Chimera marker file (.cmm) of the C-alpha trace (Angstrom):
<marker_set name="trace">
<marker id="1" x="32.792" y="55.668" z="18.908" r="1" g="1" b="0" radius="0.5"/>
<marker id="2" x="30.088" y="57.114" z="16.586" r="1" g="1" b="0" radius="0.5"/>
<marker id="3" x="28.559" y="55.014" z="13.838" r="1" g="1" b="0" radius="0.5"/>
<marker id="4" x="28.646" y="56.091" z="10.351" r="1" g="1" b="0" radius="0.5"/>
<marker id="5" x="25.529" y="56.416" z="8.284" r="1" g="1" b="0" radius="0.5"/>
<marker id="6" x="26.435" y="53.265" z="6.270" r="1" g="1" b="0" radius="0.5"/>
<marker id="7" x="26.986" y="51.365" z="9.663" r="1" g="1" b="0" radius="0.5"/>
<marker id="8" x="23.480" y="52.648" z="10.821" r="1" g="1" b="0" radius="0.5"/>
<marker id="9" x="21.902" y="51.428" z="7.377" r="1" g="1" b="0" radius="0.5"/>
<marker id="10" x="23.692" y="48.176" z="7.886" r="1" g="1" b="0" radius="0.5"/>
<marker id="11" x="22.354" y="47.794" z="11.537" r="1" g="1" b="0" radius="0.5"/>
<marker id="12" x="18.892" y="48.324" z="10.219" r="1" g="1" b="0" radius="0.5"/>
<marker id="13" x="19.255" y="45.653" z="7.576" r="1" g="1" b="0" radius="0.5"/>
<marker id="14" x="20.841" y="43.407" z="10.079" r="1" g="1" b="0" radius="0.5"/>
<marker id="15" x="17.746" y="43.736" z="12.249" r="1" g="1" b="0" radius="0.5"/>
<marker id="16" x="15.490" y="43.030" z="9.308" r="1" g="1" b="0" radius="0.5"/>
<marker id="17" x="17.554" y="39.842" z="8.451" r="1" g="1" b="0" radius="0.5"/>
<marker id="18" x="17.438" y="38.605" z="12.058" r="1" g="1" b="0" radius="0.5"/>
<marker id="19" x="13.468" y="39.155" z="11.890" r="1" g="1" b="0" radius="0.5"/>
<marker id="20" x="13.531" y="37.357" z="8.456" r="1" g="1" b="0" radius="0.5"/>
<marker id="21" x="15.618" y="34.493" z="9.903" r="1" g="1" b="0" radius="0.5"/>
<marker id="22" x="13.425" y="34.131" z="12.943" r="1" g="1" b="0" radius="0.5"/>
<marker id="23" x="10.433" y="34.073" z="10.629" r="1" g="1" b="0" radius="0.5"/>
<marker id="24" x="11.991" y="31.282" z="8.420" r="1" g="1" b="0" radius="0.5"/>
<marker id="25" x="12.967" y="29.523" z="11.528" r="1" g="1" b="0" radius="0.5"/>
<marker id="26" x="9.328" y="29.849" z="12.837" r="1" g="1" b="0" radius="0.5"/>
<marker id="27" x="8.032" y="28.458" z="9.448" r="1" g="1" b="0" radius="0.5"/>
<marker id="28" x="10.617" y="25.457" z="9.571" r="1" g="1" b="0" radius="0.5"/>
<marker id="29" x="9.637" y="24.502" z="13.026" r="1" g="1" b="0" radius="0.5"/>
<marker id="30" x="5.729" y="24.568" z="12.182" r="1" g="1" b="0" radius="0.5"/>
<marker id="31" x="6.322" y="22.498" z="8.959" r="1" g="1" b="0" radius="0.5"/>
<marker id="32" x="8.492" y="20.092" z="10.933" r="1" g="1" b="0" radius="0.5"/>
<marker id="33" x="5.774" y="19.692" z="13.421" r="1" g="1" b="0" radius="0.5"/>
<marker id="34" x="2.918" y="19.592" z="10.916" r="1" g="1" b="0" radius="0.5"/>
<marker id="35" x="5.015" y="16.829" z="9.123" r="1" g="1" b="0" radius="0.5"/>
<marker id="36" x="5.528" y="14.802" z="12.268" r="1" g="1" b="0" radius="0.5"/>
<marker id="37" x="1.832" y="15.060" z="13.039" r="1" g="1" b="0" radius="0.5"/>
<marker id="38" x="1.088" y="13.707" z="9.533" r="1" g="1" b="0" radius="0.5"/>
<marker id="39" x="3.472" y="10.724" z="10.189" r="1" g="1" b="0" radius="0.5"/>
<marker id="40" x="1.912" y="9.876" z="13.476" r="1" g="1" b="0" radius="0.5"/>
<marker id="41" x="-1.679" y="10.147" z="11.750" r="1" g="1" b="0" radius="0.5"/>
<marker id="42" x="-0.879" y="7.862" z="8.804" r="1" g="1" b="0" radius="0.5"/>
<marker id="43" x="0.825" y="5.558" z="11.066" r="1" g="1" b="0" radius="0.5"/>
<marker id="44" x="-2.233" y="5.280" z="13.362" r="1" g="1" b="0" radius="0.5"/>
<marker id="45" x="-4.344" y="4.943" z="10.163" r="1" g="1" b="0" radius="0.5"/>
<marker id="46" x="-2.281" y="2.229" z="8.887" r="1" g="1" b="0" radius="0.5"/>
<marker id="47" x="-2.376" y="0.340" z="12.318" r="1" g="1" b="0" radius="0.5"/>
<marker id="48" x="-6.302" y="0.638" z="12.255" r="1" g="1" b="0" radius="0.5"/>
<marker id="49" x="-6.545" y="-0.598" z="8.714" r="1" g="1" b="0" radius="0.5"/>
<marker id="50" x="-4.335" y="-3.641" z="9.401" r="1" g="1" b="0" radius="0.5"/>
<marker id="51" x="-6.492" y="-4.442" z="12.608" r="1" g="1" b="0" radius="0.5"/>
<marker id="52" x="-9.862" y="-4.132" z="10.726" r="1" g="1" b="0" radius="0.5"/>
<marker id="53" x="-8.831" y="-5.351" z="7.312" r="1" g="1" b="0" radius="0.5"/>
<marker id="54" x="-10.204" y="-8.839" z="7.997" r="1" g="1" b="0" radius="0.5"/>
<marker id="55" x="-13.358" y="-7.665" z="9.504" r="1" g="1" b="0" radius="0.5"/>
<marker id="56" x="-15.313" y="-7.740" z="6.220" r="1" g="1" b="0" radius="0.5"/>
<marker id="57" x="-14.235" y="-11.296" z="5.561" r="1" g="1" b="0" radius="0.5"/>
<marker id="58" x="-15.144" y="-12.395" z="9.130" r="1" g="1" b="0" radius="0.5"/>
<marker id="59" x="-18.530" y="-10.853" z="8.933" r="1" g="1" b="0" radius="0.5"/>
<marker id="60" x="-19.375" y="-12.581" z="5.838" r="1" g="1" b="0" radius="0.5"/>
<marker id="61" x="-18.041" y="-16.023" z="7.391" r="1" g="1" b="0" radius="0.5"/>
<marker id="62" x="-20.215" y="-15.844" z="10.362" r="1" g="1" b="0" radius="0.5"/>
<marker id="63" x="-23.357" y="-17.123" z="8.621" r="1" g="1" b="0" radius="0.5"/>
<marker id="64" x="-21.198" y="-20.419" z="7.562" r="1" g="1" b="0" radius="0.5"/>
<marker id="65" x="-20.319" y="-20.840" z="11.247" r="1" g="1" b="0" radius="0.5"/>
<marker id="66" x="-24.061" y="-20.790" z="11.983" r="1" g="1" b="0" radius="0.5"/>
<marker id="67" x="-24.721" y="-23.202" z="9.304" r="1" g="1" b="0" radius="0.5"/>
<marker id="68" x="-21.888" y="-25.548" z="10.945" r="1" g="1" b="0" radius="0.5"/>
<marker id="69" x="-23.499" y="-25.286" z="14.219" r="1" g="1" b="0" radius="0.5"/>
<marker id="70" x="-26.890" y="-26.326" z="12.810" r="1" g="1" b="0" radius="0.5"/>
<marker id="71" x="-25.335" y="-29.210" z="11.022" r="1" g="1" b="0" radius="0.5"/>
<marker id="72" x="-23.618" y="-30.458" z="14.065" r="1" g="1" b="0" radius="0.5"/>
<marker id="73" x="-26.859" y="-30.331" z="16.061" r="1" g="1" b="0" radius="0.5"/>
<marker id="74" x="-28.620" y="-32.254" z="13.311" r="1" g="1" b="0" radius="0.5"/>
<marker id="75" x="-25.967" y="-34.878" z="13.110" r="1" g="1" b="0" radius="0.5"/>
<marker id="76" x="-26.871" y="-35.679" z="16.884" r="1" g="1" b="0" radius="0.5"/>
<marker id="77" x="-30.262" y="-36.150" z="16.314" r="1" g="1" b="0" radius="0.5"/>
<marker id="78" x="-30.668" y="-37.662" z="12.861" r="1" g="1" b="0" radius="0.5"/>
<marker id="79" x="-29.521" y="-41.094" z="11.396" r="1" g="1" b="0" radius="0.5"/>
<marker id="80" x="-30.108" y="-40.070" z="7.770" r="1" g="1" b="0" radius="0.5"/>
<marker id="81" x="-26.364" y="-39.982" z="6.402" r="1" g="1" b="0" radius="0.5"/>
<marker id="82" x="-27.661" y="-38.601" z="3.108" r="1" g="1" b="0" radius="0.5"/>
<marker id="83" x="-29.230" y="-35.462" z="4.388" r="1" g="1" b="0" radius="0.5"/>
<marker id="84" x="-26.146" y="-34.832" z="6.251" r="1" g="1" b="0" radius="0.5"/>
<marker id="85" x="-24.012" y="-35.129" z="3.288" r="1" g="1" b="0" radius="0.5"/>
<marker id="86" x="-26.141" y="-32.846" z="1.330" r="1" g="1" b="0" radius="0.5"/>
<marker id="87" x="-26.174" y="-30.335" z="4.300" r="1" g="1" b="0" radius="0.5"/>
<marker id="88" x="-22.278" y="-30.442" z="4.504" r="1" g="1" b="0" radius="0.5"/>
<marker id="89" x="-22.000" y="-30.067" z="0.673" r="1" g="1" b="0" radius="0.5"/>
<marker id="90" x="-24.422" y="-26.941" z="0.796" r="1" g="1" b="0" radius="0.5"/>
<marker id="91" x="-22.275" y="-25.363" z="3.472" r="1" g="1" b="0" radius="0.5"/>
<marker id="92" x="-19.186" y="-26.038" z="1.588" r="1" g="1" b="0" radius="0.5"/>
<marker id="93" x="-20.658" y="-24.571" z="-1.454" r="1" g="1" b="0" radius="0.5"/>
<marker id="94" x="-21.743" y="-21.459" z="0.525" r="1" g="1" b="0" radius="0.5"/>
<marker id="95" x="-18.263" y="-21.118" z="1.991" r="1" g="1" b="0" radius="0.5"/>
<marker id="96" x="-16.499" y="-21.395" z="-1.403" r="1" g="1" b="0" radius="0.5"/>
<marker id="97" x="-19.029" y="-18.704" z="-2.720" r="1" g="1" b="0" radius="0.5"/>
<marker id="98" x="-18.135" y="-16.287" z="-0.160" r="1" g="1" b="0" radius="0.5"/>
<marker id="99" x="-14.513" y="-16.696" z="-0.582" r="1" g="1" b="0" radius="0.5"/>
<marker id="100" x="-14.669" y="-16.361" z="-4.290" r="1" g="1" b="0" radius="0.5"/>
<marker id="101" x="-16.564" y="-13.135" z="-3.942" r="1" g="1" b="0" radius="0.5"/>
<marker id="102" x="-13.675" y="-12.024" z="-1.598" r="1" g="1" b="0" radius="0.5"/>
<marker id="103" x="-11.067" y="-12.879" z="-4.369" r="1" g="1" b="0" radius="0.5"/>
<marker id="104" x="-10.133" y="-16.392" z="-3.658" r="1" g="1" b="0" radius="0.5"/>
<marker id="105" x="-9.816" y="-18.648" z="-6.693" r="1" g="1" b="0" radius="0.5"/>
<marker id="106" x="-8.759" y="-22.228" z="-6.677" r="1" g="1" b="0" radius="0.5"/>
<marker id="107" x="-5.846" y="-23.221" z="-8.918" r="1" g="1" b="0" radius="0.5"/>
<marker id="108" x="-6.453" y="-25.925" z="-11.568" r="1" g="1" b="0" radius="0.5"/>
<marker id="109" x="-3.320" y="-28.063" z="-11.723" r="1" g="1" b="0" radius="0.5"/>
<marker id="110" x="-4.103" y="-31.598" z="-12.679" r="1" g="1" b="0" radius="0.5"/>
<marker id="111" x="-3.166" y="-32.347" z="-16.158" r="1" g="1" b="0" radius="0.5"/>
<marker id="112" x="-1.227" y="-29.102" z="-16.516" r="1" g="1" b="0" radius="0.5"/>
<marker id="113" x="2.354" y="-28.703" z="-17.110" r="1" g="1" b="0" radius="0.5"/>
<marker id="114" x="4.386" y="-28.406" z="-13.871" r="1" g="1" b="0" radius="0.5"/>
<marker id="115" x="4.935" y="-24.592" z="-13.181" r="1" g="1" b="0" radius="0.5"/>
<marker id="116" x="7.427" y="-24.056" z="-10.301" r="1" g="1" b="0" radius="0.5"/>
<marker id="117" x="5.923" y="-20.478" z="-9.907" r="1" g="1" b="0" radius="0.5"/>
<marker id="118" x="2.500" y="-22.267" z="-9.178" r="1" g="1" b="0" radius="0.5"/>
<marker id="119" x="3.275" y="-25.650" z="-8.000" r="1" g="1" b="0" radius="0.5"/>
<marker id="120" x="5.304" y="-27.354" z="-5.227" r="1" g="1" b="0" radius="0.5"/>
<marker id="121" x="6.532" y="-30.702" z="-6.670" r="1" g="1" b="0" radius="0.5"/>
<marker id="122" x="6.209" y="-33.350" z="-3.820" r="1" g="1" b="0" radius="0.5"/>
<marker id="123" x="7.498" y="-36.257" z="-5.754" r="1" g="1" b="0" radius="0.5"/>
<marker id="124" x="7.950" y="-37.719" z="-9.358" r="1" g="1" b="0" radius="0.5"/>
<marker id="125" x="6.240" y="-40.732" z="-10.492" r="1" g="1" b="0" radius="0.5"/>
<marker id="126" x="7.009" y="-42.629" z="-13.615" r="1" g="1" b="0" radius="0.5"/>
<marker id="127" x="4.279" y="-42.755" z="-16.251" r="1" g="1" b="0" radius="0.5"/>
<marker id="128" x="3.626" y="-45.080" z="-19.283" r="1" g="1" b="0" radius="0.5"/>
<marker id="129" x="1.953" y="-42.240" z="-21.254" r="1" g="1" b="0" radius="0.5"/>
<marker id="130" x="4.161" y="-39.572" z="-22.984" r="1" g="1" b="0" radius="0.5"/>
<marker id="131" x="1.660" y="-36.830" z="-22.742" r="1" g="1" b="0" radius="0.5"/>
<marker id="132" x="1.806" y="-36.909" z="-18.950" r="1" g="1" b="0" radius="0.5"/>
<marker id="133" x="5.740" y="-36.483" z="-18.708" r="1" g="1" b="0" radius="0.5"/>
<marker id="134" x="6.425" y="-33.064" z="-17.162" r="1" g="1" b="0" radius="0.5"/>
<marker id="135" x="2.677" y="-32.770" z="-16.149" r="1" g="1" b="0" radius="0.5"/>
<marker id="136" x="0.990" y="-32.852" z="-12.873" r="1" g="1" b="0" radius="0.5"/>
<marker id="137" x="-0.502" y="-36.312" z="-12.467" r="1" g="1" b="0" radius="0.5"/>
<marker id="138" x="-1.995" y="-35.655" z="-9.115" r="1" g="1" b="0" radius="0.5"/>
<marker id="139" x="-2.674" y="-32.828" z="-6.621" r="1" g="1" b="0" radius="0.5"/>
<marker id="140" x="-2.053" y="-33.492" z="-2.921" r="1" g="1" b="0" radius="0.5"/>
<marker id="141" x="-3.303" y="-30.094" z="-1.855" r="1" g="1" b="0" radius="0.5"/>
<marker id="142" x="-5.139" y="-27.389" z="-3.896" r="1" g="1" b="0" radius="0.5"/>
<marker id="143" x="-3.278" y="-24.029" z="-4.716" r="1" g="1" b="0" radius="0.5"/>
<marker id="144" x="-5.116" y="-20.920" z="-4.382" r="1" g="1" b="0" radius="0.5"/>
<marker id="145" x="-4.890" y="-17.289" z="-5.979" r="1" g="1" b="0" radius="0.5"/>
<marker id="146" x="-6.096" y="-14.166" z="-4.122" r="1" g="1" b="0" radius="0.5"/>
<marker id="147" x="-6.962" y="-11.556" z="-6.607" r="1" g="1" b="0" radius="0.5"/>
<marker id="148" x="-4.590" y="-13.355" z="-9.164" r="1" g="1" b="0" radius="0.5"/>
<marker id="149" x="-1.609" y="-13.555" z="-6.738" r="1" g="1" b="0" radius="0.5"/>
<marker id="150" x="-0.675" y="-17.075" z="-5.518" r="1" g="1" b="0" radius="0.5"/>
<marker id="151" x="-1.229" y="-17.440" z="-1.599" r="1" g="1" b="0" radius="0.5"/>
<marker id="152" x="-0.773" y="-21.107" z="-1.547" r="1" g="1" b="0" radius="0.5"/>
<marker id="153" x="1.216" y="-23.254" z="-4.018" r="1" g="1" b="0" radius="0.5"/>
<marker id="154" x="-0.439" y="-26.345" z="-5.083" r="1" g="1" b="0" radius="0.5"/>
<marker id="155" x="1.387" y="-29.457" z="-3.641" r="1" g="1" b="0" radius="0.5"/>
<marker id="156" x="1.585" y="-31.914" z="-6.757" r="1" g="1" b="0" radius="0.5"/>
<marker id="157" x="2.926" y="-35.118" z="-7.974" r="1" g="1" b="0" radius="0.5"/>
<marker id="158" x="4.822" y="-34.850" z="-11.347" r="1" g="1" b="0" radius="0.5"/>
<marker id="159" x="4.825" y="-37.436" z="-14.116" r="1" g="1" b="0" radius="0.5"/>
<marker id="160" x="8.349" y="-38.439" z="-15.554" r="1" g="1" b="0" radius="0.5"/>
<link id1="1" id2="2" r="1" g="1" b="0" radius="0.2"/>
<link id1="2" id2="3" r="1" g="1" b="0" radius="0.2"/>
<link id1="3" id2="4" r="1" g="1" b="0" radius="0.2"/>
<link id1="4" id2="5" r="1" g="1" b="0" radius="0.2"/>
<link id1="5" id2="6" r="1" g="1" b="0" radius="0.2"/>
<link id1="6" id2="7" r="1" g="1" b="0" radius="0.2"/>
<link id1="7" id2="8" r="1" g="1" b="0" radius="0.2"/>
<link id1="8" id2="9" r="1" g="1" b="0" radius="0.2"/>
<link id1="9" id2="10" r="1" g="1" b="0" radius="0.2"/>
<link id1="10" id2="11" r="1" g="1" b="0" radius="0.2"/>
<link id1="11" id2="12" r="1" g="1" b="0" radius="0.2"/>
<link id1="12" id2="13" r="1" g="1" b="0" radius="0.2"/>
<link id1="13" id2="14" r="1" g="1" b="0" radius="0.2"/>
<link id1="14" id2="15" r="1" g="1" b="0" radius="0.2"/>
<link id1="15" id2="16" r="1" g="1" b="0" radius="0.2"/>
<link id1="16" id2="17" r="1" g="1" b="0" radius="0.2"/>
<link id1="17" id2="18" r="1" g="1" b="0" radius="0.2"/>
<link id1="18" id2="19" r="1" g="1" b="0" radius="0.2"/>
<link id1="19" id2="20" r="1" g="1" b="0" radius="0.2"/>
<link id1="20" id2="21" r="1" g="1" b="0" radius="0.2"/>
<link id1="21" id2="22" r="1" g="1" b="0" radius="0.2"/>
<link id1="22" id2="23" r="1" g="1" b="0" radius="0.2"/>
<link id1="23" id2="24" r="1" g="1" b="0" radius="0.2"/>
<link id1="24" id2="25" r="1" g="1" b="0" radius="0.2"/>
<link id1="25" id2="26" r="1" g="1" b="0" radius="0.2"/>
<link id1="26" id2="27" r="1" g="1" b="0" radius="0.2"/>
<link id1="27" id2="28" r="1" g="1" b="0" radius="0.2"/>
<link id1="28" id2="29" r="1" g="1" b="0" radius="0.2"/>
<link id1="29" id2="30" r="1" g="1" b="0" radius="0.2"/>
<link id1="30" id2="31" r="1" g="1" b="0" radius="0.2"/>
<link id1="31" id2="32" r="1" g="1" b="0" radius="0.2"/>
<link id1="32" id2="33" r="1" g="1" b="0" radius="0.2"/>
<link id1="33" id2="34" r="1" g="1" b="0" radius="0.2"/>
<link id1="34" id2="35" r="1" g="1" b="0" radius="0.2"/>
<link id1="35" id2="36" r="1" g="1" b="0" radius="0.2"/>
<link id1="36" id2="37" r="1" g="1" b="0" radius="0.2"/>
<link id1="37" id2="38" r="1" g="1" b="0" radius="0.2"/>
<link id1="38" id2="39" r="1" g="1" b="0" radius="0.2"/>
<link id1="39" id2="40" r="1" g="1" b="0" radius="0.2"/>
<link id1="40" id2="41" r="1" g="1" b="0" radius="0.2"/>
<link id1="41" id2="42" r="1" g="1" b="0" radius="0.2"/>
<link id1="42" id2="43" r="1" g="1" b="0" radius="0.2"/>
<link id1="43" id2="44" r="1" g="1" b="0" radius="0.2"/>
<link id1="44" id2="45" r="1" g="1" b="0" radius="0.2"/>
<link id1="45" id2="46" r="1" g="1" b="0" radius="0.2"/>
<link id1="46" id2="47" r="1" g="1" b="0" radius="0.2"/>
<link id1="47" id2="48" r="1" g="1" b="0" radius="0.2"/>
<link id1="48" id2="49" r="1" g="1" b="0" radius="0.2"/>
<link id1="49" id2="50" r="1" g="1" b="0" radius="0.2"/>
<link id1="50" id2="51" r="1" g="1" b="0" radius="0.2"/>
<link id1="51" id2="52" r="1" g="1" b="0" radius="0.2"/>
<link id1="52" id2="53" r="1" g="1" b="0" radius="0.2"/>
<link id1="53" id2="54" r="1" g="1" b="0" radius="0.2"/>
<link id1="54" id2="55" r="1" g="1" b="0" radius="0.2"/>
<link id1="55" id2="56" r="1" g="1" b="0" radius="0.2"/>
<link id1="56" id2="57" r="1" g="1" b="0" radius="0.2"/>
<link id1="57" id2="58" r="1" g="1" b="0" radius="0.2"/>
<link id1="58" id2="59" r="1" g="1" b="0" radius="0.2"/>
<link id1="59" id2="60" r="1" g="1" b="0" radius="0.2"/>
<link id1="60" id2="61" r="1" g="1" b="0" radius="0.2"/>
<link id1="61" id2="62" r="1" g="1" b="0" radius="0.2"/>
<link id1="62" id2="63" r="1" g="1" b="0" radius="0.2"/>
<link id1="63" id2="64" r="1" g="1" b="0" radius="0.2"/>
<link id1="64" id2="65" r="1" g="1" b="0" radius="0.2"/>
<link id1="65" id2="66" r="1" g="1" b="0" radius="0.2"/>
<link id1="66" id2="67" r="1" g="1" b="0" radius="0.2"/>
<link id1="67" id2="68" r="1" g="1" b="0" radius="0.2"/>
<link id1="68" id2="69" r="1" g="1" b="0" radius="0.2"/>
<link id1="69" id2="70" r="1" g="1" b="0" radius="0.2"/>
<link id1="70" id2="71" r="1" g="1" b="0" radius="0.2"/>
<link id1="71" id2="72" r="1" g="1" b="0" radius="0.2"/>
<link id1="72" id2="73" r="1" g="1" b="0" radius="0.2"/>
<link id1="73" id2="74" r="1" g="1" b="0" radius="0.2"/>
<link id1="74" id2="75" r="1" g="1" b="0" radius="0.2"/>
<link id1="75" id2="76" r="1" g="1" b="0" radius="0.2"/>
<link id1="76" id2="77" r="1" g="1" b="0" radius="0.2"/>
<link id1="77" id2="78" r="1" g="1" b="0" radius="0.2"/>
<link id1="78" id2="79" r="1" g="1" b="0" radius="0.2"/>
<link id1="79" id2="80" r="1" g="1" b="0" radius="0.2"/>
<link id1="80" id2="81" r="1" g="1" b="0" radius="0.2"/>
<link id1="81" id2="82" r="1" g="1" b="0" radius="0.2"/>
<link id1="82" id2="83" r="1" g="1" b="0" radius="0.2"/>
<link id1="83" id2="84" r="1" g="1" b="0" radius="0.2"/>
<link id1="84" id2="85" r="1" g="1" b="0" radius="0.2"/>
<link id1="85" id2="86" r="1" g="1" b="0" radius="0.2"/>
<link id1="86" id2="87" r="1" g="1" b="0" radius="0.2"/>
<link id1="87" id2="88" r="1" g="1" b="0" radius="0.2"/>
<link id1="88" id2="89" r="1" g="1" b="0" radius="0.2"/>
<link id1="89" id2="90" r="1" g="1" b="0" radius="0.2"/>
<link id1="90" id2="91" r="1" g="1" b="0" radius="0.2"/>
<link id1="91" id2="92" r="1" g="1" b="0" radius="0.2"/>
<link id1="92" id2="93" r="1" g="1" b="0" radius="0.2"/>
<link id1="93" id2="94" r="1" g="1" b="0" radius="0.2"/>
<link id1="94" id2="95" r="1" g="1" b="0" radius="0.2"/>
<link id1="95" id2="96" r="1" g="1" b="0" radius="0.2"/>
<link id1="96" id2="97" r="1" g="1" b="0" radius="0.2"/>
<link id1="97" id2="98" r="1" g="1" b="0" radius="0.2"/>
<link id1="98" id2="99" r="1" g="1" b="0" radius="0.2"/>
<link id1="99" id2="100" r="1" g="1" b="0" radius="0.2"/>
<link id1="100" id2="101" r="1" g="1" b="0" radius="0.2"/>
<link id1="101" id2="102" r="1" g="1" b="0" radius="0.2"/>
<link id1="102" id2="103" r="1" g="1" b="0" radius="0.2"/>
<link id1="103" id2="104" r="1" g="1" b="0" radius="0.2"/>
<link id1="104" id2="105" r="1" g="1" b="0" radius="0.2"/>
<link id1="105" id2="106" r="1" g="1" b="0" radius="0.2"/>
<link id1="106" id2="107" r="1" g="1" b="0" radius="0.2"/>
<link id1="107" id2="108" r="1" g="1" b="0" radius="0.2"/>
<link id1="108" id2="109" r="1" g="1" b="0" radius="0.2"/>
<link id1="109" id2="110" r="1" g="1" b="0" radius="0.2"/>
<link id1="110" id2="111" r="1" g="1" b="0" radius="0.2"/>
<link id1="111" id2="112" r="1" g="1" b="0" radius="0.2"/>
<link id1="112" id2="113" r="1" g="1" b="0" radius="0.2"/>
<link id1="113" id2="114" r="1" g="1" b="0" radius="0.2"/>
<link id1="114" id2="115" r="1" g="1" b="0" radius="0.2"/>
<link id1="115" id2="116" r="1" g="1" b="0" radius="0.2"/>
<link id1="116" id2="117" r="1" g="1" b="0" radius="0.2"/>
<link id1="117" id2="118" r="1" g="1" b="0" radius="0.2"/>
<link id1="118" id2="119" r="1" g="1" b="0" radius="0.2"/>
<link id1="119" id2="120" r="1" g="1" b="0" radius="0.2"/>
<link id1="120" id2="121" r="1" g="1" b="0" radius="0.2"/>
<link id1="121" id2="122" r="1" g="1" b="0" radius="0.2"/>
<link id1="122" id2="123" r="1" g="1" b="0" radius="0.2"/>
<link id1="123" id2="124" r="1" g="1" b="0" radius="0.2"/>
<link id1="124" id2="125" r="1" g="1" b="0" radius="0.2"/>
<link id1="125" id2="126" r="1" g="1" b="0" radius="0.2"/>
<link id1="126" id2="127" r="1" g="1" b="0" radius="0.2"/>
<link id1="127" id2="128" r="1" g="1" b="0" radius="0.2"/>
<link id1="128" id2="129" r="1" g="1" b="0" radius="0.2"/>
<link id1="129" id2="130" r="1" g="1" b="0" radius="0.2"/>
<link id1="130" id2="131" r="1" g="1" b="0" radius="0.2"/>
<link id1="131" id2="132" r="1" g="1" b="0" radius="0.2"/>
<link id1="132" id2="133" r="1" g="1" b="0" radius="0.2"/>
<link id1="133" id2="134" r="1" g="1" b="0" radius="0.2"/>
<link id1="134" id2="135" r="1" g="1" b="0" radius="0.2"/>
<link id1="135" id2="136" r="1" g="1" b="0" radius="0.2"/>
<link id1="136" id2="137" r="1" g="1" b="0" radius="0.2"/>
<link id1="137" id2="138" r="1" g="1" b="0" radius="0.2"/>
<link id1="138" id2="139" r="1" g="1" b="0" radius="0.2"/>
<link id1="139" id2="140" r="1" g="1" b="0" radius="0.2"/>
<link id1="140" id2="141" r="1" g="1" b="0" radius="0.2"/>
<link id1="141" id2="142" r="1" g="1" b="0" radius="0.2"/>
<link id1="142" id2="143" r="1" g="1" b="0" radius="0.2"/>
<link id1="143" id2="144" r="1" g="1" b="0" radius="0.2"/>
<link id1="144" id2="145" r="1" g="1" b="0" radius="0.2"/>
<link id1="145" id2="146" r="1" g="1" b="0" radius="0.2"/>
<link id1="146" id2="147" r="1" g="1" b="0" radius="0.2"/>
<link id1="147" id2="148" r="1" g="1" b="0" radius="0.2"/>
<link id1="148" id2="149" r="1" g="1" b="0" radius="0.2"/>
<link id1="149" id2="150" r="1" g="1" b="0" radius="0.2"/>
<link id1="150" id2="151" r="1" g="1" b="0" radius="0.2"/>
<link id1="151" id2="152" r="1" g="1" b="0" radius="0.2"/>
<link id1="152" id2="153" r="1" g="1" b="0" radius="0.2"/>
<link id1="153" id2="154" r="1" g="1" b="0" radius="0.2"/>
<link id1="154" id2="155" r="1" g="1" b="0" radius="0.2"/>
<link id1="155" id2="156" r="1" g="1" b="0" radius="0.2"/>
<link id1="156" id2="157" r="1" g="1" b="0" radius="0.2"/>
<link id1="157" id2="158" r="1" g="1" b="0" radius="0.2"/>
<link id1="158" id2="159" r="1" g="1" b="0" radius="0.2"/>
<link id1="159" id2="160" r="1" g="1" b="0" radius="0.2"/>
</marker_set>
């Protein structure tokens, strides 16, 4: 059998097509490997971010721990209860300031209208005053926002 000219030209283009297919396959394999490496790298970065995300907060809280250590030592050696109260109040103020800088904000609930999106109603109490019906009359636990998102609901008592 002898190939005709048309068949010879088709063979040439067939070799070209095979080379082009091999080229595309090579590009596909490289792109797939690059994407797989990207996925692994971003997963590793995400894990590292989660592990170190609290580092900044923890570093800023260490001085408060130091203050508590000093307060405990001073409690053992002093009998002046007023200075101990003042020291603890200063430590609390410092802690609240640090947490506030990190985006934590206390929720104001007492006297506000009950809102199930912000409050967890523990119980209802009858009230004589009409202006307290459906409102928070007492707060058992404060609620907190972190960057305007509720992270702890306030546990409240509602007037009825």
